[in-house]
C-alpha positions in Angstrom: 0.0 0.0 0.0 1.4 3.4 -0.9 0.6 7.0 -0.5 2.9 9.7 -2.1 6.4 8.5 -1.6 5.7 6.2 1.3 5.4 2.4 1.3 3.8 0.5 4.2 5.0 -3.1 4.8 2.9 -5.7 6.6 4.6 -7.2 9.6 4.2 -10.8 10.6 0.8 -11.5 12.1 1.1 -11.3 15.9 4.4 -9.3 15.9 4.0 -6.4 18.2 0.4 -7.5 18.7 0.0 -5.0 21.6 -0.3 -2.3 19.0 -3.3 -3.8 17.3 -5.6 -1.5 19.2 -9.3 -1.1 18.9 -10.1 1.2 16.0 -12.1 3.6 18.3 -9.1 4.3 20.5 -6.9 7.2 19.6 -3.2 6.6 18.8 -1.0 7.7 21.6 2.0 9.5 20.3 5.2 10.7 22.1 7.3 13.3 20.3 11.1 13.3 20.8 12.9 16.3 19.3 15.6 18.7 20.7 13.8 21.8 19.4 10.8 23.1 21.2 9.3 24.8 18.2 9.5 21.6 16.1 7.8 19.6 18.9 5.0 22.2 19.0 4.6 22.0 15.3 4.3 18.2 15.3 1.9 18.4 18.3 -0.4 20.9 16.5 -0.4 18.8 13.3 -1.0 15.5 14.9 -3.7 16.7 17.4 -5.6 18.1 14.4 -6.6 14.5 13.7 -9.3 13.1 16.0 -7.7 9.7 16.0 -4.4 10.9 17.5 -3.4 12.2 21.0 0.0 13.4 22.0 0.9 12.0 25.4 4.2 13.7 25.9 7.2 15.6 24.5 10.9 14.8 25.1 13.9 17.0 24.4 16.6 14.3 24.8 17.0 10.5 24.3 17.0 9.9 28.1 13.8 11.9 28.5 12.2 9.9 25.6 13.0 6.6 27.2 11.7 7.7 30.6 8.5 9.2 29.1 7.9 6.1 27.0 7.9 4.0 30.1 5.5 6.3 31.9 3.0 7.3 29.2 2.8 4.0 27.3 2.6 5.5 23.7 1.8 3.4 20.7 4.1 5.4 18.4 7.2 7.5 19.2 8.5 10.1 16.7 12.3 10.4 17.2 14.4 13.0 15.5 17.7 11.5 14.1 19.6 14.3 15.8 18.0 13.9 19.2 20.4 15.1 21.9 21.6 12.8 24.7 21.4 9.1 23.9 21.9 8.4 20.2 18.8 7.3 18.2 20.1 3.7 18.2 20.4 3.4 22.0 17.1 5.4 22.4 15.3 3.0 20.1 16.7 -0.1 21.7 15.9 1.0 25.2 12.3 2.0 24.5 11.7 -1.3 22.7 13.2 -3.3 25.6 10.8 -1.8 28.1 7.5 -1.7 26.2 5.7 -2.5 23.0 6.0 0.6 20.9 6.6 1.6 17.3 9.5 4.0 16.7 9.3 6.4 13.7 12.6 8.1 12.8 12.6 11.6 11.4 15.6 12.7 9.4 16.6 15.6 7.1 18.7 13.5 4.8 18.5 10.0 3.2 22.3 9.9 3.6 22.1 9.7 7.5 24.0 6.5 8.3 22.5 6.4 11.8 19.1 5.5 10.4 20.2 2.1 9.2 21.6 1.2 12.6 18.4 2.4 14.3 16.3 0.2 11.9 18.5 -2.8 12.9 17.8 -1.9 16.6 14.1 -2.2 15.9 12.7 1.1 14.6 9.6 0.6 12.5 9.8 3.4 10.0 11.6 6.4 8.6 10.3 9.7 7.2 12.1 12.7 5.8 11.4 15.9 7.6 10.2 17.5 4.4 7.4 14.9 4.1 3.9 16.4 3.4 2.0 16.9 6.7 -0.8 14.6 5.7 1.7 11.8 5.1 3.1 12.2 8.7 -0.4 11.6 10.0 -0.9 8.6 7.7 2.5 7.2 8.8 1.6 7.4 12.5 -1.7 5.6 11.8 0.1 3.0 9.8 2.6 2.2 12.5 -0.2 2.1 15.1 -1.8 -0.7 13.0 1.5 -2.7 13.2 2.8 -1.9 9.8 6.4 -0.9 9.0 7.1 2.1 6.8 10.0 3.4 4.8 10.1 6.2 2.2 11.0 4.9 -1.3 14.4 6.6 -1.1 15.4 4.6 2.0 14.2 1.4 0.4 16.4 2.1 -2.6 19.4 2.9 -0.4 19.0 -0.3 1.6 19.0 -2.3 -1.6 22.0 -0.4 -3.0 23.9 -0.9 0.2 23.3 -4.7 0.1 24.1 -4.9 -3.6 27.5 -3.2 -3.0 28.7 -5.7 -0.4 31.7 -7.7 -1.7 30.7 -10.8 0.1 27.4 -12.2 1.3 26.7 -13.8 4.6 25.3 -17.3 4.7 21.9 -17.5 6.2 20.6 -20.8 7.4 19.9 -23.1 4.4 17.2 -24.8 6.5 15.2 -21.6 6.5 15.6 -21.2 2.8 14.4 -24.7 2.2 11.2 -23.9 4.1 10.1 -21.6 1.3 8.1 -22.8 -1.7 9.3 -22.1 -5.2 6.7 -19.3 -5.5 7.7 -17.8 -2.2 11.3 -17.7 -3.3 10.2 -16.0 -6.5 8.2 -13.4 -4.5 11.2 -12.9 -2.1 13.5 -12.1 -5.1 11.0 -9.5 -6.3 10.8 -7.9 -2.9 14.6 -7.6 -2.9 14.4 -5.8 -6.2 12.2 -3.1 -4.5 8.8 -4.2 -5.9 5.6 -3.5 -3.9 3.0 -6.1 -3.3 0.9 -4.7 -6.1 3.9 -4.7 -8.5 4.7 -8.3 -7.6 1.1 -9.2 -8.3 1.3 -7.6 -11.7 4.6 -9.2 -12.5 3.4 -12.7 -11.5 -0.1 -12.2 -12.8 -1.7 -13.0 -9.4 -4.1 -11.2 -7.2 -2.7 -8.5 -4.9 -4.1 -10.4 -1.9 -2.2 -13.5 -3.0 1.0 -11.5 -3.3 0.5 -10.2 0.2 -0.1 -13.7 1.5 3.1 -15.0 0.0 5.1 -12.1 1.5 3.6 -12.8 5.0 4.3 -16.5 4.8 7.9 -15.8 3.8 8.2 -13.5 6.9 6.9 -16.3 9.2 9.1 -19.0 7.8 12.2 -16.8 7.8 11.5 -15.4 11.3 11.7 -11.8 10.2 9.2 -9.0 11.1 9.5 -6.5 8.3 10.2 -6.1 4.6 13.7 -4.6 5.0 14.9 -7.9 6.6 13.4 -9.8 3.8 15.5 -7.8 1.4 18.6 -8.5 3.5 17.9 -12.3 3.6 17.3 -12.4 -0.2 20.7 -10.8 -1.0 22.6 -12.9 1.6 21.0 -16.1 0.4 21.9 -15.4 -3.2 18.3 -15.2 -4.4 19.2 -11.9 -6.0 22.6 -11.3 -7.7 23.8 -7.7 -7.6 24.1 -6.2 -11.1 27.7 -5.2 -12.0 28.5 -1.6 -11.6 28.8 0.3 -14.9 31.8 2.6 -15.2 31.0 5.7 -17.2 33.8 7.3 -19.2 35.0 10.6 -17.9 
């Protein structure tokens, strides 16, 4: 499912099930940013939606961890440049103490800290110049248990994996759990295709494509699409294209 430049990725059924709240309950959001004016802007934007309530604001990573423990938010917006604890440590600590979805906000797709925070368990990434309506959509998506990356970050993840000189060797037992169709779908995921694009490529229904992706997640014990991409490259299901050298 996409909107604008965003892509939402289904998580494994049951993963972070504490966030599958009843639809009538507002999404509880904690805002963590070092600038008071930025926090105020996010609060005004989010509270303009009847389905969202801001439960707190934090100016540092330490405050964010403490507030997350006290206010029990469903989603935490974390600025990539948050003072105090780094975003990796902040993300890891919040996830260790409660069930919460962490959305990273960054000014640049080139911020290397983002990938480390994703590995630590963050559920999504948005650029700070994202349209306001897309921020609201992203918060609601994470509250439903989905993972979300902008298309730019998805491309960067794939490019980073493709540039690795050597692949790791994931368990062959896990790979053998996949059906031929699931391997085919996994390879298309690793090339950056959405569920709808996979459905078109394989001439199957979008719901069928989605089912194959979810089953692959369950069998490979991963919780989001980014980790499917990593597995596909490391297992050799996708062979990186050779780099083309352009004449100067």
